[in-house]
Legacy VTK file of the C-alpha trace (Angstrom):
# vtk DataFile Version 3.0
C-alpha trace
ASCII
DATASET POLYDATA
POINTS 365 float
-22.556 0.209 -27.159
-22.132 3.945 -27.636
-18.332 4.010 -27.721
-18.014 7.820 -28.256
-19.637 8.330 -24.824
-16.741 6.545 -23.130
-13.758 8.664 -21.985
-10.532 7.927 -23.834
-8.266 5.231 -22.424
-5.471 6.567 -20.232
-2.304 6.130 -22.349
-0.116 5.756 -19.240
1.081 2.132 -19.270
0.525 -0.149 -16.298
3.726 -0.866 -14.328
2.804 -4.569 -14.069
0.585 -7.090 -15.890
-3.128 -6.329 -15.693
-3.853 -9.789 -14.274
-1.753 -8.971 -11.196
-3.826 -5.882 -10.439
-6.976 -7.889 -11.058
-5.890 -10.483 -8.475
-5.054 -7.710 -6.023
-8.476 -6.175 -6.667
-10.209 -9.457 -5.806
-8.129 -10.019 -2.661
-8.492 -6.486 -1.309
-12.200 -6.350 -2.111
-12.707 -9.648 -0.279
-11.030 -8.231 2.834
-13.054 -5.028 2.532
-16.362 -6.850 2.096
-15.838 -8.882 5.279
-15.549 -5.746 7.410
-18.312 -4.021 5.463
-20.752 -6.885 6.000
-20.076 -6.982 9.730
-20.573 -3.207 9.917
-23.754 -2.935 7.863
-25.327 -6.207 8.950
-24.325 -5.726 12.578
-25.944 -2.291 12.754
-29.193 -3.590 11.259
-29.328 -6.704 13.459
-28.514 -4.683 16.571
-31.250 -2.175 15.762
-33.904 -4.847 15.236
-33.156 -6.675 18.487
-32.705 -3.414 20.397
-36.158 -2.192 19.362
-37.712 -5.541 20.303
-36.071 -5.562 23.753
-38.302 -4.620 26.685
-35.665 -3.805 29.302
-32.045 -2.712 29.589
-30.970 -6.220 30.615
-32.886 -7.949 27.826
-30.653 -9.932 25.426
-31.396 -7.469 22.618
-29.953 -4.564 24.606
-26.953 -6.650 25.659
-26.390 -7.396 21.989
-26.329 -3.654 21.323
-23.697 -3.131 23.997
-21.629 -5.941 22.494
-21.907 -4.445 19.025
-20.854 -0.945 20.030
-17.666 -2.420 21.454
-16.922 -3.791 17.965
-18.582 -1.468 15.440
-16.334 1.616 15.850
-13.297 -0.481 14.920
-15.284 -2.294 12.231
-16.298 0.988 10.568
-12.670 2.142 10.623
-11.466 -1.092 9.052
-14.245 -0.921 6.453
-13.162 2.540 5.321
-9.439 1.751 5.460
-9.654 -1.518 3.541
-11.974 0.063 0.981
-9.260 2.365 -0.344
-7.182 -0.329 -2.074
-9.958 -1.934 -4.178
-11.207 1.533 -5.115
-7.747 2.430 -6.431
-7.492 -0.827 -8.391
-10.936 -0.179 -9.902
-9.785 3.265 -11.012
-6.633 1.769 -12.479
-8.286 -1.042 -14.443
-11.705 0.408 -15.223
-11.059 4.144 -15.050
-12.815 4.748 -18.375
-16.191 3.706 -17.009
-15.644 4.394 -13.307
-15.044 8.126 -13.670
-17.898 8.527 -16.139
-20.308 6.749 -13.787
-19.323 8.769 -10.711
-19.562 12.086 -12.556
-23.073 11.271 -13.783
-24.316 10.787 -10.211
-21.882 13.290 -8.721
-23.866 14.479 -5.705
-24.982 10.971 -4.835
-21.394 9.753 -5.030
-20.128 12.622 -2.872
-22.925 11.944 -0.365
-21.112 8.754 0.639
-18.681 10.765 2.784
-21.256 12.566 4.992
-23.308 9.363 5.247
-20.302 7.454 6.584
-19.454 10.292 8.979
-23.019 10.448 10.331
-23.138 6.663 10.656
-19.795 6.602 12.451
-20.818 9.334 14.910
-24.158 7.626 15.508
-22.360 4.470 16.609
-20.411 6.511 19.147
-23.537 8.329 20.333
-25.050 4.929 21.055
-21.857 3.729 22.693
-21.724 6.714 25.051
-25.432 6.314 25.872
-26.606 9.680 24.598
-30.359 10.053 25.074
-32.988 8.237 27.095
-32.457 4.518 27.820
-35.364 3.517 25.588
-34.313 5.758 22.714
-30.614 5.015 22.405
-31.237 2.193 19.967
-32.340 4.827 17.466
-28.706 5.946 17.148
-27.823 2.438 16.034
-30.760 2.644 13.635
-29.437 5.896 12.180
-26.070 4.218 11.635
-27.760 1.273 9.925
-29.764 3.573 7.634
-26.611 5.501 6.687
-24.672 2.337 5.868
-27.580 0.888 3.872
-27.798 4.172 1.931
-24.066 4.045 1.161
-24.552 0.517 -0.169
-27.312 1.756 -2.489
-25.104 4.511 -3.918
-22.312 2.001 -4.501
-24.708 -0.319 -6.321
-25.956 2.533 -8.523
-22.399 3.489 -9.479
-21.470 -0.141 -10.130
-24.443 -0.590 -12.453
-23.632 2.633 -14.302
-20.043 1.457 -14.797
-21.353 -1.622 -16.546
-23.995 0.067 -18.716
-22.566 3.049 -20.658
-25.532 2.950 -23.089
-27.642 4.347 -20.215
-25.339 7.292 -19.613
-27.131 9.689 -21.936
-30.473 9.062 -20.218
-28.898 9.368 -16.753
-27.243 12.643 -17.780
-30.734 13.995 -18.502
-32.287 12.554 -15.310
-30.351 10.719 -12.589
-33.420 8.625 -11.797
-33.003 6.854 -15.139
-30.414 4.596 -13.523
-33.248 2.859 -11.651
-34.641 1.589 -14.952
-31.958 -1.074 -15.025
-33.724 -4.339 -14.083
-30.739 -5.572 -12.069
-30.722 -2.673 -9.571
-33.136 -4.079 -6.981
-32.018 -7.742 -7.028
-28.367 -6.648 -7.040
-28.959 -4.368 -4.044
-30.938 -6.986 -2.114
-28.217 -9.543 -2.827
-25.692 -7.215 -1.246
-27.748 -6.342 1.846
-28.869 -9.932 2.469
-25.262 -11.079 2.176
-24.287 -8.527 4.812
-26.962 -9.805 7.187
-25.867 -13.408 6.631
-22.202 -12.763 7.275
-22.896 -10.490 10.256
-25.160 -13.147 11.745
-22.447 -15.761 11.331
-19.875 -13.417 12.862
-22.066 -12.840 15.915
-22.671 -16.581 16.282
-18.938 -17.303 16.204
-18.205 -14.523 18.713
-20.938 -15.845 21.010
-19.751 -19.458 20.867
-16.112 -18.511 21.440
-17.034 -16.371 24.447
-19.401 -19.030 25.800
-16.541 -21.510 25.599
-14.591 -19.346 28.070
-17.434 -17.827 30.101
-20.704 -19.788 30.310
-23.591 -17.329 30.033
-27.179 -17.894 28.784
-26.852 -14.686 26.760
-24.144 -16.189 24.568
-26.294 -19.250 23.857
-29.130 -16.887 22.890
-26.828 -14.835 20.673
-25.361 -17.907 18.967
-28.826 -19.130 18.013
-29.990 -15.705 16.876
-26.825 -15.284 14.824
-27.365 -18.629 13.095
-31.011 -17.703 12.507
-30.028 -14.444 10.791
-27.383 -16.232 8.727
-29.780 -19.001 7.678
-32.724 -16.734 6.879
-30.616 -14.194 4.991
-28.751 -16.886 3.035
-32.013 -18.569 2.039
-33.477 -15.272 0.851
-30.222 -14.418 -0.889
-30.299 -17.694 -2.818
-33.840 -16.924 -3.995
-32.845 -13.365 -4.869
-29.826 -14.751 -6.727
-32.114 -16.421 -9.266
-33.998 -13.148 -9.703
-30.679 -11.371 -10.195
-29.518 -14.016 -12.681
-32.627 -13.798 -14.859
-32.611 -9.986 -14.783
-29.225 -9.897 -16.532
-29.054 -9.109 -20.259
-29.932 -12.146 -22.342
-26.439 -12.668 -23.787
-24.905 -12.687 -20.293
-27.589 -15.043 -18.987
-26.946 -17.506 -21.806
-23.193 -17.353 -21.185
-23.706 -18.117 -17.482
-26.060 -21.077 -17.945
-24.058 -23.085 -20.437
-23.189 -20.730 -23.273
-19.577 -20.283 -22.137
-17.537 -22.721 -20.073
-15.769 -20.454 -17.564
-18.763 -18.274 -16.604
-20.886 -21.406 -16.213
-18.272 -23.068 -13.985
-18.014 -19.943 -11.820
-21.791 -19.807 -11.402
-22.017 -23.534 -10.629
-19.305 -23.301 -7.964
-20.988 -20.308 -6.342
-24.386 -22.012 -6.284
-23.024 -25.278 -4.880
-21.189 -23.451 -2.122
-24.327 -21.458 -1.333
-26.416 -24.607 -0.977
-23.675 -26.181 1.151
-23.797 -23.191 3.505
-27.582 -23.586 3.760
-27.241 -27.280 4.620
-24.595 -26.614 7.265
-26.586 -23.771 8.820
-29.708 -25.937 8.919
-27.814 -28.464 11.029
-26.812 -25.915 13.669
-29.716 -26.457 16.060
-27.603 -25.840 19.174
-24.596 -23.864 17.875
-23.280 -23.242 21.381
-22.644 -26.997 21.568
-21.486 -27.397 17.954
-18.373 -25.263 17.996
-16.462 -27.277 15.375
-19.376 -27.373 12.928
-19.943 -23.648 13.418
-16.312 -22.907 12.624
-16.534 -25.108 9.525
-19.686 -23.310 8.415
-18.049 -19.922 8.903
-15.084 -21.062 6.815
-17.318 -22.335 4.009
-19.255 -19.067 4.095
-15.987 -17.156 3.708
-15.014 -19.303 0.712
-18.478 -18.711 -0.753
-18.069 -14.947 -0.433
-14.747 -15.107 -2.283
-16.258 -17.326 -4.994
-19.098 -14.855 -5.478
-16.601 -12.011 -5.765
-14.888 -13.992 -8.524
-18.244 -14.521 -10.263
-18.940 -10.802 -9.950
-15.667 -10.092 -11.732
-16.563 -12.523 -14.525
-19.927 -10.815 -15.045
-18.244 -7.395 -15.098
-15.804 -8.595 -17.757
-18.697 -9.812 -19.918
-20.569 -6.521 -19.506
-17.508 -4.517 -20.573
-16.223 -6.879 -23.287
-17.257 -4.472 -26.116
-14.713 -2.002 -24.712
-11.870 -4.514 -24.876
-10.131 -6.804 -22.422
-7.806 -6.048 -19.536
-4.877 -7.761 -21.219
-5.137 -5.168 -24.010
-4.311 -2.302 -21.633
-0.896 -0.736 -22.338
1.773 -1.909 -19.935
5.483 -1.495 -19.328
6.546 -3.896 -16.614
8.781 -2.345 -13.961
9.996 -5.306 -11.929
11.717 -3.311 -9.177
8.738 -1.028 -8.570
6.333 -3.969 -8.682
8.357 -5.984 -6.162
8.582 -3.008 -3.814
4.834 -2.505 -4.094
4.110 -6.177 -3.349
6.386 -6.128 -0.295
4.622 -3.034 1.056
1.262 -4.617 0.210
2.058 -7.769 2.206
3.318 -5.668 5.113
0.087 -3.682 4.965
-2.005 -6.851 5.145
0.076 -8.066 8.075
-0.480 -4.735 9.834
-4.244 -4.925 9.335
-4.256 -8.522 10.627
-2.268 -7.453 13.689
-4.649 -4.561 14.374
-7.717 -6.795 14.067
-6.173 -9.338 16.398
-5.291 -6.611 18.907
-8.824 -5.190 18.844
-10.416 -8.613 19.325
-8.002 -9.445 22.130
-8.811 -6.175 23.913
-12.567 -6.723 23.526
-12.147 -10.274 24.824
-10.319 -8.988 27.894
-13.137 -6.506 28.516
-15.654 -9.354 28.433
LINES 1 366
365 0 1 2 3 4 5 6 7 8 9 10 11 12 13 14 15 16 17 18 19 20 21 22 23 24 25 26 27 28 29 30 31 32 33 34 35 36 37 38 39 40 41 42 43 44 45 46 47 48 49 50 51 52 53 54 55 56 57 58 59 60 61 62 63 64 65 66 67 68 69 70 71 72 73 74 75 76 77 78 79 80 81 82 83 84 85 86 87 88 89 90 91 92 93 94 95 96 97 98 99 100 101 102 103 104 105 106 107 108 109 110 111 112 113 114 115 116 117 118 119 120 121 122 123 124 125 126 127 128 129 130 131 132 133 134 135 136 137 138 139 140 141 142 143 144 145 146 147 148 149 150 151 152 153 154 155 156 157 158 159 160 161 162 163 164 165 166 167 168 169 170 171 172 173 174 175 176 177 178 179 180 181 182 183 184 185 186 187 188 189 190 191 192 193 194 195 196 197 198 199 200 201 202 203 204 205 206 207 208 209 210 211 212 213 214 215 216 217 218 219 220 221 222 223 224 225 226 227 228 229 230 231 232 233 234 235 236 237 238 239 240 241 242 243 244 245 246 247 248 249 250 251 252 253 254 255 256 257 258 259 260 261 262 263 264 265 266 267 268 269 270 271 272 273 274 275 276 277 278 279 280 281 282 283 284 285 286 287 288 289 290 291 292 293 294 295 296 297 298 299 300 301 302 303 304 305 306 307 308 309 310 311 312 313 314 315 316 317 318 319 320 321 322 323 324 325 326 327 328 329 330 331 332 333 334 335 336 337 338 339 340 341 342 343 344 345 346 347 348 349 350 351 352 353 354 355 356 357 358 359 360 361 362 363 364
């Protein structure tokens, strides 16, 4: 690895052990990814069914109206919960993070206008701007913007992990696409969003059908399970492509060369197959409320396990630069405790806001 290309380590010591910030990174990223998946996947699913619908009262259009009652809040939560993991990334991996973002500066800065355009497009759809048959295009614009943001994030993440490519990328930004993991990594992300969004819609449909019987909710529950099953199956296949596109030393470590990486991969794969089995058994999800809830819970655990595996792979990529425990630190117990208290209060506030939004949407039908 070309060490001179890496910015110098920030000499400012961490106020707490590095492992604590790493745990906080995993937890906050997990929360962020849940909202992100619902936002991105929901916009794509809503666009597809909206374009296939033949009338305003068709289920696909009703799905769009349901989504626009949820997506504005979902986008807000996605942006808000994305701040914390971004800060922890800067704290723990600032050496490579800043270098990667500078190399693709305009692409990185484009995230802001893309999010703004996507956010406004959701509202344009919500307020029915345009002809009845063309309003779905606003949802499509939002989906395209969110998918584009995901691509930029993937590019930056790959650059963080591969400093040897920095010189080539500095000469031509397109050189980042030469990394063989770009496409499978990106597809893994997008397919995961579709799977989780499909599961979310299925759960929403079943819970509402439990209170208000409506053929639309039965339709939505089945379509949600279909999206979750299809996307998860494709994601599992793409996962093998992603695995075998990794550098050889990382691949060997993950398939038996090192104990912990192998265990992480095995757990993730077993959970993924379990989700597939459970989804395959949901033939009439509107009548299988308990099984659907169980499946949603297992899917959530799977997402967290995959985030842990992602962190393991990142550590192996960056091992030539040193390990997190080698970062300078001067523990400040009082500051750390105050931070943790505020952090817990922040999580409680987000949970309260989500509950309030869902309760309001439930009251609106």
